[in-house]
C-alpha positions in Angstrom: -17.2 -1.7 22.4 -20.9 -1.0 22.3 -22.2 2.0 20.6 -24.8 3.6 18.4 -25.3 6.1 15.6 -28.0 8.6 15.9 -29.1 11.6 13.8 -29.2 15.0 15.6 -32.9 14.7 16.3 -32.3 11.5 18.3 -33.4 8.9 15.7 -31.5 5.7 15.1 -29.5 5.5 11.9 -29.3 1.9 10.6 -26.8 0.7 8.0 -24.0 3.1 8.8 -20.5 1.7 8.6 -18.3 1.7 11.7 -14.7 0.5 11.8 -11.6 0.2 14.0 -9.4 0.4 10.9 -9.2 -3.4 10.8 -12.8 -4.8 10.6 -15.9 -3.1 9.4 -19.4 -3.5 10.7 -22.8 -1.8 10.1 -25.3 -0.4 12.5 -28.4 -2.5 13.2 -32.0 -1.3 12.7 -31.8 0.5 16.1 -28.5 2.2 15.2 -26.4 0.1 17.5 -23.1 -1.6 16.7 -20.6 -3.8 18.5 -16.8 -4.0 17.9 -13.8 -5.6 19.6 -11.3 -2.9 18.6 -7.8 -3.9 17.5 -6.8 -0.5 16.2 -6.2 2.8 18.0 -9.5 4.4 16.9 -13.1 3.6 16.1 -14.6 5.8 13.4 -17.9 6.1 11.5 -18.2 6.3 7.8 -20.1 9.6 7.5 -23.1 9.2 5.1 -23.7 11.7 2.4 -25.7 14.7 3.6 -24.4 14.5 7.2 -21.5 15.7 9.2 -20.3 14.3 12.5 -18.5 16.8 14.8 -17.0 13.7 16.5 -16.5 11.1 13.8 -13.9 9.0 15.7 -13.1 8.0 19.3 -10.2 6.2 21.0 -10.5 2.5 20.8 -10.7 2.2 24.6 -13.8 4.4 24.9 -16.7 2.8 26.7 -20.2 3.9 25.6 -19.9 5.6 22.2 -22.6 7.6 20.4 -21.9 9.1 17.0 -24.3 11.9 16.2 -24.9 12.7 12.5 -26.1 16.3 11.8 -27.8 17.0 8.4 -26.0 19.4 6.1 -26.7 20.6 2.6 -26.3 17.8 0.1 -25.9 19.5 -3.3 -25.6 17.5 -6.5 -23.6 17.4 -8.6 -21.1 17.4 -5.8 -18.1 19.7 -6.0 -15.0 19.8 -3.8 -11.6 21.4 -3.9 -8.5 19.1 -4.0 -5.3 20.5 -2.5 -2.1 18.8 -1.3 1.2 19.5 0.4 0.3 22.5 2.6 3.6 22.2 4.5 2.5 24.3 7.4 6.0 24.9 8.7 8.2 25.8 11.7 10.6 28.4 10.2 13.4 27.3 12.4 13.1 23.7 11.3 12.9 24.5 7.6 16.0 26.6 7.8 17.9 23.5 8.8 16.8 21.5 5.7 16.0 23.7 2.8 18.3 25.9 0.8 17.3 29.4 1.6 15.3 31.5 1.2 12.1 29.5 0.9 8.5 30.4 1.7 6.8 27.3 3.0 3.2 27.0 4.2 2.0 28.8 7.3 -1.1 29.0 9.4 -1.7 32.5 8.1 -1.2 31.5 4.4 -3.5 28.5 4.9 -6.2 30.5 6.7 -6.1 33.1 3.9 -6.4 30.4 1.2 -9.2 28.5 2.9 -11.2 31.7 3.5 -10.9 32.5 -0.2 -12.0 29.1 -1.5 -15.7 30.0 -1.9 -14.7 33.1 -3.9 -12.0 31.3 -6.0 -13.9 28.0 -6.6 -17.5 28.9 -6.5 -20.2 26.6 -5.1 -17.9 23.9 -3.7 -19.0 22.0 -0.6 -15.7 20.8 0.9 -11.9 20.7 0.7 -9.8 17.6 0.6 -6.1 17.8 1.5 -4.0 14.8 0.6 -1.1 14.9 3.0 2.0 16.7 3.9 -0.2 19.0 5.9 2.8 20.0 8.1 6.4 20.2 7.2 8.1 18.3 10.0 5.2 16.8 11.9 5.9 18.7 15.1 3.1 19.3 17.6 3.5 23.1 17.1 2.9 22.7 13.3 -0.1 20.5 13.9 -1.5 23.1 16.3 -1.0 25.8 13.7 -2.7 23.6 11.1 -5.7 22.9 13.3 -6.3 26.6 13.9 -6.3 27.3 10.2 -8.6 24.4 9.4 -11.0 25.3 12.2 -11.3 28.8 10.6 -12.3 27.3 7.2 -15.8 28.2 6.0 -16.0 24.7 4.4 -15.4 21.3 5.9 -11.8 20.1 5.4 -10.9 16.4 5.1 -7.3 15.6 6.0 -5.0 12.6 5.5 -1.3 12.1 6.3 1.8 12.5 4.1 5.4 11.5 4.8 6.3 14.9 6.3 3.5 14.5 8.8 5.4 11.4 10.2 8.7 13.2 10.9 7.8 13.8 14.5 9.7 17.1 14.5 12.9 15.6 13.2 15.0 17.1 10.4 17.2 14.0 9.9 15.5 12.5 6.8 17.3 9.1 7.2 16.6 7.5 3.8 16.3 3.8 2.8 14.9 1.9 -0.1 11.4 0.4 0.5 10.2 -3.0 -0.5 8.9 -1.6 -3.8 12.2 0.1 -4.7 11.3 3.7 -3.5 13.8 5.9 -1.7 12.0 7.2 1.3 12.6 8.3 4.9 11.2 6.6 8.0 7.9 7.2 9.7 6.6 7.9 13.2 2.8 8.1 12.8 2.1 8.7 16.5 2.2 12.5 16.2 -0.4 12.5 13.5 -2.7 10.2 15.5 -2.2 12.2 18.6 -3.1 15.5 16.9 -5.5 14.5 14.1 -6.8 11.0 14.6 -7.2 8.0 12.2 -4.8 7.7 9.3 -7.2 5.8 7.1 -11.0 6.0 6.9 -13.9 6.5 4.5 -16.9 8.7 4.0 -19.7 9.2 1.4 -20.6 12.1 -0.9 -23.8 13.0 -2.7 -24.7 10.9 -5.7 -23.5 7.7 -4.2 -19.8 8.3 -4.3 -17.7 6.5 -1.7 -14.4 8.1 -0.6 -11.5 6.1 0.9 -8.4 7.7 2.5 -5.2 5.8 3.1 -1.9 6.5 4.8 0.4 6.0 1.8 3.7 6.6 3.6 3.4 3.9 6.3 1.9 1.6 3.6 4.9 2.2 1.3 7.3 1.6 4.2 5.6 -1.7 5.0 4.7 -0.6 8.6 1.0 -1.4 8.2 0.4 -2.2 4.6 -1.3 -5.5 5.4 -3.6 -3.9 7.9 -4.5 -1.1 5.4 -5.0 -3.5 2.5 -7.3 -5.8 4.6 -9.3 -2.8 5.9 -9.6 -1.4 2.3 -11.0 -4.6 1.0 -13.4 -4.9 4.0 -14.6 -1.4 3.5 -15.3 -1.8 -0.2 -17.0 -5.2 0.4 -19.3 -3.5 3.0 -20.8 -1.0 0.5 -23.2 -2.2 -2.2 -21.6 -4.0 -5.1 -20.9 -1.5 -7.9 -20.7 1.5 -5.7 -18.4 4.1 -7.4 -15.5 5.1 -5.3 -12.4 7.3 -5.3 -9.1 6.8 -3.4 -7.2 9.5 -1.5 -3.5 8.9 -1.1 -0.6 11.2 -0.4 1.4 9.9 -3.4 0.3 8.3 -6.6 -0.9 4.8 -5.5 1.0 1.9 -7.0 0.3 -1.8 -7.6 1.0 -2.5 -3.9 -2.3 -0.7 -3.2 -4.4 -1.1 -6.3 -3.8 -4.8 -7.1 -6.2 -7.3 -5.6 -9.1 -4.9 -4.9 -12.7 -5.9 -5.4 -13.0 -3.3 -8.1 -10.9 -0.4 -9.4 -11.5 3.2 -8.2 -13.0 5.7 -10.6 -10.1 8.0 -9.7 -7.3 8.5 -7.3 -6.2 11.9 -5.9 -2.7 12.5 -4.6 0.1 15.1 -4.2 3.5 14.5 -2.7 5.6 15.4 -5.8 4.4 19.0 -6.0 3.4 18.5 -9.6 0.4 18.4 -11.9 -0.3 15.2 -13.7 -3.6 13.7 -14.9 -3.4 10.3 -16.6 -5.7 7.3 -17.1 -4.4 3.9 -16.4 -6.5 0.7 -16.7 -9.7 2.8 -16.6 -8.8 4.8 -13.5 -8.2 8.5 -13.6 -5.1 9.4 -11.6 -5.0 13.0 -10.5 -1.8 14.5 -9.0 -2.3 18.1 -7.8 0.3 20.8 -7.1 0.7 22.9 -4.0 -1.7 25.7 -3.1 0.5 27.9 -0.8 3.7 28.2 -2.9 5.0 27.3 -6.3 5.5 23.6 -7.0 8.5 21.5 -7.9 7.3 21.3 -11.5 7.4 25.1 -11.4 3.6 25.5 -11.5 2.2 28.6 -9.7 0.3 27.9 -6.4 -2.8 26.1 -7.5 -5.7 23.8 -6.7 -8.3 21.6 -8.4 -12.1 21.9 -8.4 -13.5 18.4 -8.7 -17.1 17.6 -9.8 -18.9 14.4 -9.4 -22.1 14.3 -11.5 -23.1 10.7 -10.7 -21.4 9.3 -13.8 -17.9 10.8 -14.1 -15.3 12.9 -12.4 -14.7 16.3 -13.9 -11.7 18.5 -13.1 -10.9 22.2 -13.4 -7.3 23.2 -12.4 -6.8 26.7 -11.3 -3.8 28.9 -10.3 -4.0 31.2 -7.3 -3.7 34.2 -9.6 -5.4 37.4 -10.6 -8.6 37.3 -12.6 -7.9 36.3 -16.2 -4.8 34.2 -15.3 -6.5 31.5 -13.1 -5.9 28.9 -15.8 -2.3 29.9 -16.5 0.0 26.9 -17.2 -3.0 24.4 -16.9 -5.6 25.0 -19.6 -6.6 27.4 -22.4 -8.1 30.4 -20.6 -11.0 31.1 -22.9 -10.1 34.8 -23.0 -9.0 36.3 -26.3 -5.5 37.9 -26.1 -4.6 40.9 -28.4 -1.7 40.6 -30.8 1.3 42.4 -29.3 2.6 45.3 -31.3 6.0 43.6 -31.8 4.4 40.4 -33.1 3.9 39.1 -36.6 1.4 36.5 -35.6 -0.1 34.6 -32.6 -1.5 31.1 -32.5 -3.5 29.7 -29.6 -2.5 26.1 -28.8 -5.3 23.6 -28.0 -3.8 23.5 -24.4 -1.8 25.5 -22.0 1.9 26.5 -22.2 4.4 26.3 -19.4 8.2 25.9 -19.5 8.6 24.0 -22.8 9.8 26.2 -25.6 9.0 25.7 -29.3 11.1 23.6 -31.6 11.8 25.3 -35.0 13.1 23.4 -37.9 13.0 24.8 -41.4 9.8 26.6 -42.0 7.9 24.7 -39.3 7.3 25.1 -35.5 6.6 22.1 -33.3 5.1 22.3 -29.8 3.9 19.9 -27.1 0.4 20.5 -25.7 -0.6 19.8 -22.2 -4.0 19.5 -20.6 -4.4 19.4 -16.8 -8.2 18.9 -16.6 -8.2 15.7 -18.6 -6.0 12.7 -19.5 -5.0 14.1 -22.9 -2.3 16.0 -24.7 -1.2 16.7 -28.2 1.6 17.8 -30.6 1.0 20.7 -32.9 2.9 21.7 -36.1 2.6 25.3 -37.2 3.8 27.4 -40.2 6.7 29.6 -39.2 5.6 32.1 -41.8 2.1 32.9 -40.5 1.4 30.6 -37.5 -1.3 28.5 -39.2 -1.7 25.0 -37.9 -0.4 22.3 -40.3 -1.5 19.4 -38.2 -2.5 18.4 -34.6 -1.8 14.9 -33.2 -4.0 14.1 -30.2 -2.3 12.0 -27.5 -3.3 10.2 -24.3 -1.7 12.5 -21.8 0.1 15.8 -21.5 3.3 16.5 -23.4 5.4 18.4 -20.8 8.6 18.7 -22.8 9.5 20.0 -26.3 9.2 17.5 -29.1 12.4 16.4 -31.0 12.5 16.6 -34.8 14.3 14.9 -37.6 14.0 15.2 -41.4 10.9 13.1 -41.5 9.7 12.4 -37.9 8.6 14.1 -34.7 9.2 12.5 -31.3 7.2 13.3 -28.1 7.0 11.9 -24.6 3.7 11.8 -22.8 3.8 12.6 -19.1 2.7 9.0 -18.4 5.9 7.8 -20.1 4.6 6.7 -23.5 6.9 7.6 -26.4 5.4 8.4 -29.8 7.0 8.9 -33.2 4.8 11.0 -35.6 5.1 11.5 -39.3 6.6 15.0 -39.8 4.4 15.8 -42.8 1.0 14.6 -41.5 1.3 14.0 -37.7 0.2 10.4 -38.2 1.6 8.0 -35.6 4.4 5.8 -36.9 5.1 3.9 -33.6 4.3 4.1 -29.9 6.3 2.5 -27.1 4.3 2.1 -23.9 5.6 3.4 -20.6 7.5 0.9 -18.4 5.5 2.1 -15.4 2.6 4.4 -16.2 1.6 4.8 -12.5 5.0 6.0 -11.3 6.6 7.6 -14.3 6.3 11.4 -14.4 8.0 12.3 -17.7 8.9 16.0 -18.0 12.1 16.1 -19.9 12.5 16.5 -23.7 13.3 13.4 -25.8 16.8 13.6 -27.3 17.4 12.3 -30.8 21.0 11.5 -31.8 22.8 9.1 -34.0 19.8 6.9 -34.7 18.6 6.8 -31.0 15.9 8.4 -29.0 16.8 8.9 -25.4 13.9 9.1 -22.9 13.0 8.5 -19.3 14.3 9.6 -15.9 17.4 8.2 -14.3 15.5 5.5 -12.4 14.8 4.0 -15.9 16.7 5.6 -18.7 16.0 4.2 -22.2 17.6 4.4 -25.6 15.1 3.5 -28.4 15.7 2.9 -32.1 14.6 6.1 -33.8 13.2 4.2 -36.8 11.3 1.4 -35.0 11.1 2.3 -31.3 12.8 -1.0 -30.4 14.8 -0.9 -27.1 18.5 -0.6 -27.8 19.6 -0.3 -24.1 18.3 0.8 -20.8 19.7 1.7 -17.3 17.8 1.1 -14.1 20.8 1.5 -11.8 21.7 5.2 -12.2 19.4 6.3 -9.5 16.8 4.7 -7.2 13.2 5.6 -7.7 12.5 8.8 -5.8 10.0 11.6 -5.4 11.3 14.6 -7.4 10.4 15.0 -11.0 13.5 15.2 -13.3 13.8 18.5 -15.3 17.3 18.0 -16.7 17.2 16.9 -20.3 20.2 14.8 -21.2 23.0 16.3 -23.4 24.8 14.6 -26.2 28.5 15.7 -26.6 30.1 13.6 -29.4 29.3 10.0 -28.5 28.8 10.8 -24.8 25.4 11.1 -23.2 25.6 13.5 -20.2 22.8 13.0 -17.6 21.9 14.3 -14.2 19.0 14.7 -11.8 18.1 16.2 -8.4 18.6 14.9 -5.7 20.3 11.7 -7.1 22.7 10.8 -8.5 25.0 13.1 -6.6 26.9 14.3 -9.7 26.6 14.6 -13.5 27.3 11.3 -15.3 28.8 10.6 -18.7 27.5 7.5 -20.5 28.4 5.8 -23.8 25.6 7.0 -26.1 25.4 3.7 -27.9 25.7 1.2 -25.1 24.6 3.2 -22.0 27.8 2.2 -20.1 29.2 4.6 -17.6 32.3 6.6 -18.7 32.6 9.0 -15.8 32.8 9.7 -13.0 35.2 6.8 -12.3 34.4 6.9 -8.6 30.9 7.1 -7.2 30.0 10.3 -5.4 29.1 9.7 -1.8 26.6 11.3 0.6 22.9 11.2 1.2 20.3 12.6 -1.2 19.5 16.2 -0.1 18.0 19.3 -1.7 21.5 20.8 -2.0 24.5 19.9 -4.0 25.7 19.7 -7.6 22.6 18.0 -8.9 20.7 19.9 -11.7 17.1 21.2 -11.2 17.1 22.1 -14.9 18.9 21.3 -18.1 22.7 22.0 -18.1 24.5 24.1 -20.6 27.4 22.5 -22.5 29.7 25.4 -23.4 32.2 24.7 -26.2 34.5 27.4 -24.8 36.5 25.3 -22.4 34.4 22.2 -23.0 32.6 22.8 -19.7 29.1 22.3 -18.3 27.1 24.9 -16.3 24.3 23.6 -14.1 21.4 25.2 -12.4 21.4 23.5 -9.0 19.6 24.1 -5.7 20.8 27.6 -4.6 23.8 27.7 -7.0 25.1 27.8 -10.6 27.8 25.2 -10.8 30.6 24.8 -13.4 31.6 21.2 -14.1 34.5 19.9 -16.2 34.3 17.2 -18.8 34.9 14.4 -16.2 32.1 15.6 -13.9 34.4 17.4 -11.4 33.0 20.6 -9.9 35.2 23.7 -10.8 33.3 26.5 -9.0 29.9 27.4 -7.8 28.1 30.8 -7.6 25.1 31.4 -5.3 21.6 32.3 -6.7 19.0 34.4 -5.0 16.3 31.7 -5.0 17.1 28.0 -4.4 15.1 26.4 -7.2 16.0 28.0 -10.6 15.6 25.6 -13.5 16.7 28.1 -16.2 19.5 26.8 -18.3 22.6 29.1 -18.3 23.4 30.8 -21.6 26.8 31.1 -23.2 27.8 34.6 -24.5 31.1 35.9 -25.8 31.5 37.8 -22.6 30.6 35.1 -20.0 27.8 32.9 -18.9 24.4 34.6 -18.4 22.1 33.2 -15.7 18.5 34.0 -14.9 18.9 34.5 -11.2 15.3 33.4 -10.7 13.4 36.1 -9.0 14.7 39.6 -9.9 17.9 39.7 -12.0 20.0 38.6 -14.9 23.6 38.0 -14.0 26.7 37.5 -16.1 29.3 35.2 -14.6 33.0 34.9 -15.4 33.8 31.6 -17.0 37.1 31.2 -15.1 36.0 31.6 -11.5 32.3 32.4 -11.5 32.5 35.9 -10.1 29.8 38.4 -11.2 30.7 40.6 -14.1 27.4 42.4 -14.0 23.9 42.1 -12.5 20.8 43.7 -13.9 17.8 43.8 -11.6 14.3 43.4 -13.0 11.8 44.3 -10.4 8.5 44.7 -12.3 5.2 43.4 -10.8 4.2 39.9 -11.7 0.9 37.9 -11.1 2.4 34.8 -9.4 5.6 33.0 -8.5 6.9 29.9 -10.3 10.3 29.2 -8.6 9.7 26.3 -6.2 8.9 27.0 -2.6 8.2 30.7 -3.3 5.0 32.6 -2.6 6.0 36.1 -3.4 5.5 36.9 -7.2 8.7 37.5 -9.2 9.3 38.6 -12.8 12.4 36.6 -13.7 12.1 32.9 -14.4 12.8 31.9 -18.0 16.4 31.9 -19.2 17.6 34.7 -21.5 18.2 34.1 -25.2 21.3 35.5 -27.0 20.5 37.4 -30.2 23.6 39.0 -31.7 24.7 41.5 -29.0 21.4 41.4 -27.0 20.0 39.2 -24.3 16.2 38.7 -24.7 14.5 38.0 -21.3 10.8 37.0 -21.4 9.2 37.7 -18.0 6.4 36.6 -15.8 5.4 40.3 -15.9 4.2 39.9 -19.5 7.1 41.8 -21.0 10.2 41.1 -23.0 13.3 42.7 -21.4 16.1 43.6 -23.8 19.6 43.8 -22.3 23.0 44.6 -23.7 24.8 41.3 -23.5 28.2 42.9 -22.8 27.3 45.5 -20.2 23.9 44.3 -18.9 22.3 47.6 -19.6 18.5 47.3 -19.6 17.8 48.8 -23.0 14.0 48.5 -23.3 10.9 46.6 -22.3 8.6 45.2 -25.0 5.0 44.4 -23.9 3.9 40.8 -24.7 0.6 40.9 -22.7 0.8 37.5 -21.1 3.5 35.9 -18.7 6.1 33.8 -20.4 7.9 31.1 -18.5 9.7 29.4 -21.4 12.9 30.4 -23.2 12.5 32.0 -26.7 13.4 30.1 -29.8 15.2 32.1 -32.5 14.3 31.5 -36.1 15.9 34.0 -38.5 14.4 37.4 -37.9 11.8 36.3 -35.4 11.8 34.8 -31.9 9.0 32.3 -31.0 7.6 32.8 -27.5 5.2 30.3 -25.7 3.2 32.0 -23.0 1.4 30.5 -20.0 -1.9 30.5 -21.8 -0.5 28.4 -24.6 -0.2 31.3 -26.9 2.6 31.0 -29.5 3.8 34.4 -30.7 6.3 35.2 -33.4 8.1 38.4 -32.2 9.7 40.5 -34.9 13.3 40.9 -33.8 13.6 44.1 -35.8 10.8 45.6 -33.6 12.7 44.9 -30.4 16.1 46.1 -31.3 
């Protein structure tokens, strides 16, 4: 192939990279290039300050001219990062997802893109890191294109695993060469509709941007071709050029090892979560979904990324009303008044989300998360007046609630590191590094029992010595490595450790606490991993009445006996409800995520009462929902009352026996975490990271 690269005024543009996805060449002084294409496309690396209306052509094209048109080149350069749009065919998603769900649509995406300049300010472009469609059908790609074409800003696209489904709902799973459970790929639909699956371009300030097809790389379909092209691309830009990597999922060693130099940052999605960590000098940014609530129960959100020539800066924002744009991600910077029913309020150094406080004696312990930087913390407060006793800064967010003993505090960073802190001072006693900081997304609480600290997800569950951090046992065979973040904290019942996760393993499991050996089930549950079944999406309740477990699962509340056998299941209104059921003298209370609290009969699961809560809320948090809803956190039993914190910024007080809605107490800020009772107060953690001591006498 012979071709040339010109600017829009007809002048030759030398030194521009052109590639067929295998080899990389640069234009000569007269703008010409020559290639013998081996790939399906030939594309140009668009220089900073230029756009190309046609930036790729089929590999069998004859005479090729790429025309670069100047465009504003602001510096520092700012762009919006989004991922997992899931523009969906409703008929197809009804065949796969527990209903009802609100996936992406052309209308929702068009509305989001049109609002980006208003929500994000002076950004210059949008980058979407895959799962642009839900099933990779031509109809979905057509809807996606129409929405993207309407965008007031340029949109850079790359594929995700859903974009390679070719309209299929089969999801035939297998384990990849790196141990990852993943379905197969047919990338022809993406190429037919959108073009090259890996490419590069440049931004202002000398930042080089590389996009890869993570899914086919992970499956081993074309990993050697992508690795070779990536090295060739990086070796074709000046030595020392800063660069960032775009990948649908968090890139692993199979991509990062052996490169000429490490990226400044990687940007990914896939998991529908928020995680910002630094590993070996690279900032790894995993961004939630913008069109519906994520699988880590974050509201619809996006990131504003700033490149200032030296470093990458982040600002994570919820798609929310003014004043709540930073909810669940960072401290809002807006003072909140003390609620009338509160004794005190303390502002954490970071945001709050689903993790409640831990109260022990006269102290309150909380994890702190930051979603703009690779940092986190643990804070200890006085229960009496909320003053901070100490703050221990850590290397990444703490998503769960710390565990506490008489003299120590244990916390797990989202990267997977486990730290033991001195209870009196917050000083670090020991730290155990993550077994896989790139792949581990640690959201569950540590569990301390009988001299052990239990941490990790079910692809790598670990028992550490509580005094020293030494490994006592681990299990790598409970579940293969898979996409969904685990939210089910293990339970200790006697000397049995009860564990579960969604979508695998396919049932609860009981392990020997001290050895990790499996006690039950005695037969392996069969079936393929799906987003339906008796697999917990949140922490289970162990109810001493009847020695049973009650699980929040996709679309149902499930009762399980002490051997892991399902006894009954009751439907829920929304499919992804992580709220732990609550034992009461009258039955099991469930936050039917969305709009009600329900009391279920212990014997057969039938509804004893249902109390709707239909107040207005600023955003949704139940996964795959776009419509705001007030009920999310589980209720808390206080004597004869159920206390229900809401996303509407109120505390709803219900009669535990009858379900009568007695009163509504203003809190001022949405609360997504359960309350923690401590004598005559209840500790609430709101989405701003505000910790409030609610006077129980004032709400009765």
